[in-house]
C-alpha positions as CSV (number, residue, x, y, z in Angstrom):
1,M,18.7,11.0,-11.6
2,P,19.0,12.4,-8.1
3,S,16.0,14.0,-6.3
4,R,16.1,17.7,-5.7
5,H,14.7,17.2,-2.2
6,H,15.7,15.3,0.9
7,E,14.0,12.0,0.7
8,P,13.5,10.4,4.2
9,H,11.8,7.3,2.6
10,R,14.4,6.8,-0.1
11,T,15.0,3.1,0.6
12,A,11.2,2.3,0.4
13,I,11.0,4.3,-2.8
14,Y,13.8,2.4,-4.4
15,A,12.4,-0.9,-3.2
16,T,9.0,-0.1,-4.9
17,A,10.8,1.0,-8.1
18,L,12.8,-2.2,-8.2
19,T,9.6,-4.3,-7.8
20,A,8.2,-2.3,-10.8
21,F,11.2,-3.2,-12.8
22,F,10.7,-6.9,-12.1
23,A,7.0,-6.7,-12.9
24,I,7.5,-5.0,-16.3
25,A,10.4,-7.4,-17.2
26,G,7.9,-10.2,-16.5
27,I,5.5,-8.8,-19.1
28,A,8.2,-8.5,-21.8
29,V,9.9,-11.8,-21.1
30,V,7.2,-13.6,-23.1
31,D,7.9,-11.8,-26.4
32,P,10.9,-13.8,-27.7
33,I,9.4,-17.2,-26.8
34,L,5.9,-16.8,-28.3
35,P,6.7,-18.6,-31.6
36,V,8.5,-21.4,-29.7
37,I,5.6,-21.9,-27.4
38,G,3.2,-22.1,-30.3
39,A,5.4,-24.6,-32.1
40,E,6.0,-26.9,-29.1
41,I,2.5,-26.8,-27.7
42,G,0.8,-26.8,-31.1
43,A,-1.1,-23.6,-30.7
44,S,-2.2,-21.2,-33.5
45,T,-1.2,-17.6,-33.7
46,W,-4.4,-16.2,-32.0
47,Q,-4.1,-18.9,-29.3
48,I,-0.6,-17.9,-28.3
49,E,-1.7,-14.2,-28.3
50,L,-4.1,-15.3,-25.5
51,L,-1.0,-15.2,-23.2
52,F,-1.2,-11.4,-23.6
53,T,-4.9,-10.9,-23.8
54,A,-5.7,-13.0,-20.7
55,Y,-3.0,-11.1,-18.8
56,L,-4.2,-7.7,-19.8
57,L,-8.0,-8.4,-19.3
58,V,-7.6,-9.7,-15.8
59,M,-5.2,-6.9,-14.9
60,A,-7.7,-4.3,-16.1
61,V,-10.7,-5.7,-14.2
62,G,-8.5,-6.5,-11.2
63,M,-7.5,-2.9,-10.7
64,I,-10.8,-2.0,-9.2
65,P,-11.0,-4.5,-6.3
66,A,-7.2,-4.0,-5.8
67,V,-7.7,-0.3,-5.2
68,I,-10.7,-0.8,-2.9
69,A,-8.6,-3.4,-0.9
70,T,-6.0,-0.7,-0.2
71,G,-8.5,1.1,2.0
72,R,-9.0,-2.0,4.1
73,F,-5.5,-3.6,4.2
74,G,-3.1,-0.8,3.3
75,Y,-0.7,-0.4,0.3
76,R,2.1,-2.6,1.5
77,A,-0.2,-5.7,2.1
78,V,-1.9,-5.4,-1.3
79,L,1.4,-4.9,-3.1
80,A,3.0,-7.9,-1.3
81,A,0.0,-10.0,-2.1
82,G,0.3,-9.0,-5.8
83,V,4.0,-9.8,-6.0
84,S,3.3,-13.2,-4.3
85,T,0.6,-14.0,-6.8
86,V,2.9,-13.2,-9.8
87,A,5.6,-15.4,-8.3
88,V,3.2,-18.4,-8.0
89,A,1.7,-17.9,-11.5
90,A,5.1,-17.6,-13.2
91,G,6.4,-20.7,-11.4
92,L,3.3,-22.8,-12.4
93,A,3.5,-21.5,-16.0
94,A,6.9,-23.1,-16.3
95,L,5.2,-26.4,-15.5
96,S,2.1,-26.1,-17.7
97,G,1.5,-28.3,-20.7
98,T,-1.3,-26.7,-22.7
99,I,-2.1,-23.3,-24.1
100,G,-5.2,-23.2,-22.0
101,Q,-3.3,-23.7,-18.8
102,L,-0.8,-21.0,-19.8
103,A,-3.6,-18.5,-20.6
104,V,-5.2,-19.2,-17.2
105,L,-1.9,-18.7,-15.4
106,R,-1.2,-15.5,-17.3
107,G,-4.6,-14.3,-16.2
108,L,-3.6,-15.0,-12.6
109,W,-0.3,-13.2,-13.3
110,G,-2.3,-10.2,-14.5
111,L,-4.3,-10.3,-11.3
112,G,-1.1,-10.1,-9.3
113,N,0.2,-7.2,-11.4
114,A,-3.1,-5.4,-10.9
115,M,-2.5,-5.4,-7.2
116,F,1.0,-4.1,-7.8
117,F,0.1,-1.4,-10.3
118,A,-2.9,-0.3,-8.2
119,T,-0.6,0.6,-5.4
120,A,2.9,1.3,-6.7
121,M,2.5,4.8,-8.1
122,V,0.2,5.9,-5.3
123,L,2.7,4.6,-2.7
124,L,5.6,6.2,-4.5
125,V,3.9,9.6,-4.7
126,A,2.8,9.4,-1.1
127,L,6.3,8.6,0.2
128,A,8.3,11.1,-2.0
129,A,9.0,14.7,-1.3
130,D,9.9,15.3,-5.0
131,R,6.9,14.0,-7.0
132,E,8.4,14.8,-10.4
133,W,11.5,12.7,-9.5
134,V,9.6,9.7,-8.3
135,V,7.4,9.6,-11.4
136,E,10.5,9.7,-13.5
137,L,12.1,7.0,-11.4
138,F,9.0,4.8,-11.9
139,E,9.0,5.4,-15.7
140,T,12.7,4.6,-15.8
141,C,12.1,1.2,-14.3
142,V,9.3,0.6,-16.8
143,G,11.6,1.4,-19.7
144,L,14.4,-0.7,-18.3
145,G,12.0,-3.6,-17.6
146,F,10.8,-3.5,-21.2
147,A,14.5,-3.5,-22.4
148,V,15.8,-6.3,-20.1
149,G,12.7,-8.6,-20.2
150,P,13.1,-9.6,-23.9
151,L,16.8,-10.1,-23.5
152,L,16.2,-12.4,-20.5
153,G,13.5,-14.2,-22.5
154,G,15.8,-14.6,-25.5
155,L,18.8,-15.9,-23.6
156,L,17.0,-18.3,-21.4
157,G,14.4,-19.3,-24.0
158,Q,17.1,-21.0,-26.1
159,I,17.3,-23.6,-23.3
160,S,13.6,-24.0,-23.0
161,W,10.6,-21.7,-23.2
162,R,9.8,-22.8,-19.6
163,V,13.1,-21.4,-18.2
164,P,12.1,-17.7,-18.6
165,F,8.9,-18.3,-16.7
166,A,10.8,-20.0,-13.9
167,A,13.3,-17.1,-13.9
168,C,10.4,-14.6,-13.5
169,G,9.1,-16.5,-10.6
170,G,12.5,-16.3,-9.0
171,L,12.8,-12.6,-9.6
172,M,9.4,-12.0,-8.1
173,L,10.4,-13.9,-5.0
174,I,13.3,-11.5,-4.7
175,A,10.9,-8.6,-5.2
176,L,8.6,-10.1,-2.4
177,A,11.5,-10.2,0.0
178,V,12.4,-6.6,-0.8
179,S,8.8,-5.4,-0.5
180,V,8.2,-7.2,2.8
181,T,11.4,-6.0,4.5
182,R,11.8,-2.5,2.9
183,L,8.4,-1.1,2.1
184,R,6.3,0.9,4.5
185,D,2.9,2.4,4.4
186,P,2.6,6.2,4.6
187,Q,2.0,7.6,8.0
188,E,-1.6,8.6,7.1
189,P,-3.5,5.4,6.3
190,P,-5.5,5.3,3.1
191,T,-9.2,6.0,3.4
192,A,-11.9,3.4,2.6
193,L,-13.2,3.4,-1.0
194,T,-16.3,2.2,-2.6
195,L,-17.0,1.0,-6.2
196,R,-18.7,4.3,-6.8
197,D,-15.6,6.2,-5.9
198,V,-13.6,4.5,-8.6
199,W,-15.8,6.0,-11.3
200,Q,-15.4,9.6,-10.1
201,P,-12.5,10.5,-12.4
202,F,-14.7,9.7,-15.5
203,R,-17.0,12.7,-14.6
204,R,-14.2,15.0,-15.6
205,P,-14.3,15.8,-19.4
206,A,-10.6,16.2,-19.7
207,F,-10.0,12.8,-18.1
208,R,-12.5,11.2,-20.5
209,V,-10.7,12.7,-23.5
210,L,-7.4,11.4,-22.2
211,C,-8.9,7.9,-21.7
212,V,-10.1,7.8,-25.4
213,V,-6.6,8.7,-26.7
214,T,-5.0,6.3,-24.2
215,A,-7.3,3.5,-25.3
216,A,-6.4,3.9,-28.9
217,Y,-2.7,4.2,-28.1
218,N,-2.6,1.1,-25.8
219,F,-4.4,-1.0,-28.3
220,V,-1.7,-0.2,-30.8
221,F,1.0,-0.7,-28.2
222,F,0.0,-4.4,-27.7
223,V,-0.5,-5.1,-31.3
224,V,3.1,-4.1,-31.8
225,L,4.4,-5.9,-28.7
226,G,2.3,-9.0,-29.0
227,Y,2.1,-9.5,-32.8
228,T,5.5,-8.3,-34.1
229,P,7.4,-11.4,-32.7
230,V,5.2,-13.6,-35.0
231,F,5.5,-11.1,-37.9
232,L,9.3,-11.0,-37.9
233,G,9.6,-14.8,-37.8
234,L,13.0,-14.8,-36.1
235,G,14.6,-17.3,-33.7
236,V,14.5,-16.9,-29.9
237,I,17.9,-15.1,-29.5
238,P,17.4,-12.7,-32.4
239,L,13.9,-11.9,-31.2
240,G,15.3,-11.2,-27.7
241,L,17.9,-8.9,-29.1
242,V,15.4,-7.1,-31.4
243,F,13.0,-6.4,-28.5
244,T,15.8,-5.4,-26.3
245,A,16.6,-2.7,-28.9
246,W,12.9,-1.8,-28.9
247,G,13.0,-1.6,-25.1
248,I,16.1,0.7,-25.3
249,G,14.2,2.9,-27.7
250,L,11.3,3.0,-25.3
251,A,13.6,4.0,-22.5
252,V,15.2,6.7,-24.6
253,G,11.7,8.1,-25.3
254,I,10.9,8.1,-21.6
255,L,14.2,9.3,-20.2
256,V,15.7,11.5,-22.8
257,V,13.0,12.9,-25.0
258,G,9.6,12.7,-23.3
259,H,9.9,15.1,-20.4
260,R,12.3,17.5,-22.3
261,L,9.8,17.8,-25.1
262,A,7.0,18.3,-22.6
263,H,8.8,21.2,-21.0
264,R,9.2,22.8,-24.4
265,I,5.7,22.4,-26.0
266,G,3.6,21.0,-23.2
267,A,2.8,17.4,-22.2
268,V,-0.5,17.3,-24.1
269,A,1.1,18.4,-27.4
270,T,4.0,16.0,-26.8
271,V,1.5,13.1,-26.6
272,G,0.0,14.2,-29.8
273,V,3.4,14.3,-31.5
274,A,4.2,10.8,-30.1
275,V,1.0,9.3,-31.3
276,A,1.3,10.8,-34.7
277,G,4.8,9.4,-35.0
278,L,3.6,6.0,-33.9
279,L,1.0,6.1,-36.7
280,V,3.8,6.7,-39.2
281,T,5.8,3.7,-37.9
282,L,2.7,1.5,-38.2
283,V,2.4,2.4,-41.9
284,L,6.1,1.7,-42.3
285,L,5.8,-1.7,-40.6
286,A,2.9,-2.6,-42.9
287,T,4.8,-1.6,-46.0
288,S,8.4,-2.6,-45.0
289,A,10.4,-4.4,-47.6
290,G,12.3,-6.7,-45.3
291,T,13.3,-7.8,-41.8
292,A,16.1,-5.3,-41.3
293,E,13.8,-2.4,-42.2
294,S,11.1,-3.7,-39.9
295,V,13.5,-3.9,-37.0
296,V,14.6,-0.3,-37.5
297,V,11.0,0.9,-37.7
298,L,10.2,-1.2,-34.6
299,V,12.9,0.6,-32.6
300,L,11.6,4.0,-33.8
301,A,8.1,2.9,-32.7
302,G,9.6,2.2,-29.3
303,V,10.9,5.8,-29.0
304,C,7.5,7.1,-29.9
305,M,5.9,4.9,-27.3
306,G,8.4,6.0,-24.7
307,I,7.6,9.6,-25.4
308,A,3.9,8.9,-25.0
309,N,4.4,6.8,-21.8
310,A,6.5,9.5,-20.2
311,N,3.5,11.9,-20.3
312,L,0.3,9.8,-20.2
313,T,0.6,8.7,-16.5
314,D,1.5,12.3,-15.5
315,L,-1.5,13.7,-17.4
316,A,-3.8,11.1,-15.7
317,L,-2.6,12.1,-12.3
318,G,-3.0,15.8,-13.2
319,L,-6.5,15.4,-14.7
320,G,-8.1,12.6,-12.6
321,G,-8.7,14.4,-9.3
322,A,-7.2,14.6,-5.8
323,E,-7.7,10.9,-4.9
324,R,-4.9,9.2,-6.7
325,R,-6.0,5.7,-6.0
326,T,-9.3,6.2,-7.9
327,T,-7.4,8.0,-10.7
328,T,-5.0,5.1,-11.0
329,A,-7.7,2.5,-11.0
330,A,-9.9,4.3,-13.6
331,F,-6.9,5.1,-15.8
332,N,-5.5,1.6,-15.7
333,L,-8.9,0.0,-16.3
334,V,-9.0,1.9,-19.6
335,R,-5.3,1.5,-20.4
336,W,-5.2,-2.3,-20.0
337,G,-8.8,-3.1,-20.7
338,C,-8.7,-1.5,-24.2
339,A,-5.3,-3.2,-24.9
340,A,-6.6,-6.7,-24.0
341,P,-8.3,-7.5,-27.3
342,A,-5.4,-6.3,-29.4
343,P,-3.2,-9.4,-29.4
344,V,-6.0,-11.8,-30.1
345,I,-7.4,-9.6,-32.9
346,A,-4.0,-9.4,-34.4
347,G,-3.7,-13.2,-34.2
348,L,-7.1,-13.7,-35.9
349,L,-6.1,-11.2,-38.7
350,H,-2.8,-12.9,-39.3
351,P,-4.2,-15.6,-41.7
352,V,-5.9,-12.8,-43.7
353,S,-2.6,-11.0,-44.3
354,A,0.7,-10.7,-42.3
355,T,0.3,-6.9,-42.4
356,A,-3.4,-6.7,-41.7
357,P,-3.0,-6.2,-37.9
358,Y,-0.8,-3.1,-38.5
359,W,-3.4,-1.6,-40.8
360,V,-6.2,-2.2,-38.3
361,A,-4.0,-0.7,-35.6
362,A,-3.4,2.3,-37.8
363,G,-7.1,2.8,-38.2
364,V,-7.7,2.7,-34.4
365,L,-4.9,5.2,-33.9
366,V,-6.4,7.5,-36.5
367,L,-9.6,7.6,-34.5
368,G,-7.6,8.4,-31.3
369,L,-5.8,11.2,-33.2
370,A,-9.1,12.6,-34.4
371,V,-10.4,12.8,-30.8
372,F,-7.1,14.4,-29.8
373,A,-7.4,17.1,-32.6
374,W,-11.1,17.7,-31.7
375,R,-10.8,17.8,-27.8
376,G,-7.1,18.0,-27.0
377,H,-7.5,21.6,-25.8
378,T,-9.7,20.2,-23.0
379,M,-6.8,18.3,-21.6
380,A,-4.4,21.2,-22.1
381,T,-6.6,23.6,-20.2
382,G,-6.9,21.0,-17.4
383,V,-3.1,21.1,-16.7
384,G,-2.5,24.7,-17.4
385,E,-1.2,24.3,-21.0
386,R,-2.3,25.5,-24.3
387,L,-2.4,24.1,-27.8
388,A,-1.5,26.2,-30.8
389,W,-5.0,25.9,-32.4
390,N,-6.9,26.6,-29.2
391,R,-7.1,30.3,-28.4
392,A,-9.5,29.7,-25.6
393,A,-7.1,27.7,-23.5
394,R,-5.2,29.4,-20.7
395,A,-1.8,30.7,-21.8
396,A,0.1,29.1,-18.9
397,E,3.4,27.2,-18.8
398,G,3.9,24.1,-16.9
399,T,3.8,20.3,-17.0
400,P,1.5,17.8,-15.3
401,E,4.2,17.1,-12.6
402,E,4.2,20.8,-11.7
403,A,0.4,20.9,-11.7
404,L,0.3,17.9,-9.5
405,G,2.9,19.4,-7.2
406,E,0.7,22.6,-6.8
407,A,-2.5,20.6,-6.1
């Protein structure tokens, strides 16, 4: 995946991308060990789902002060502080003894990742000559992180559920060393931001529509990611392998299908196709006849999620305005904030029925698709695309990366 342009900051770009890989792998490493944590600590289903919810909620809220901090301290300092926080939280999680302690530490972990995600994409775009390439590089690391994280959790989790947490702490120390020695701030320092600036992207109608669709999608994403390990009822190693397969499906959706489909039918239409496909997989999960069928459907869901992920970030950058830091903060506030309740809601629904979380997720996704069908043309117009049923939209070709490059 070489860049089409000369990249004078290539080392710093790769260092940031490597840190992104470690950060995403740290999210996914928990999946295979969730049932074991519950069994050994004596936690119920909804309590172990707190490990996802606490993480996501703190990360969502933490995006805002993290973005504001970049104007005062610079990207590199905020990113390094985030990586350090994750390393400390992961290391302490390996020593914790109650579900409450684990949830608090996962919240601290989320705060560290908020600092990272608030700066990483903005830093990459600022350093790169080829914006499309650097966005694809970031998404590649996201896909690979989701593929490798569960495998790491499964292999190490058979020793003890504490070992994957300790391993994450070690990986983040490596990422800290890389970020401190290899990263550099852009030559033009970031301007100061206020809390009011962070809300500016929400004044754009197209961005608001994107946020509604993204909120529904990410709620479903973390129902699948957080609840399915409990639903499948497999051991640590099999769960690690299953979610590695899911992560590979996610990577295929990002790297092989997502952008190619966007260049054919447009990024907005591609998101619609991906979300509709994800709805089908939710119904299939809720009605599956056995574990093997559920695993196949889970991998297909991963492909649909990858296709959506490959385009949602691009669309946010294209629709949110010229100041990418505020766009990143606003979009991630919605993305992670609306995902935060999903794991706990799924855990609370589990005693009602093993498939109830999937039916509720399907209902949420239907609402997102309804908004997409109603106002999707607003997003398409904003990035110079058109949808088949919208004659008023401009008949222009292009993708969000191209629109961003022209801005």
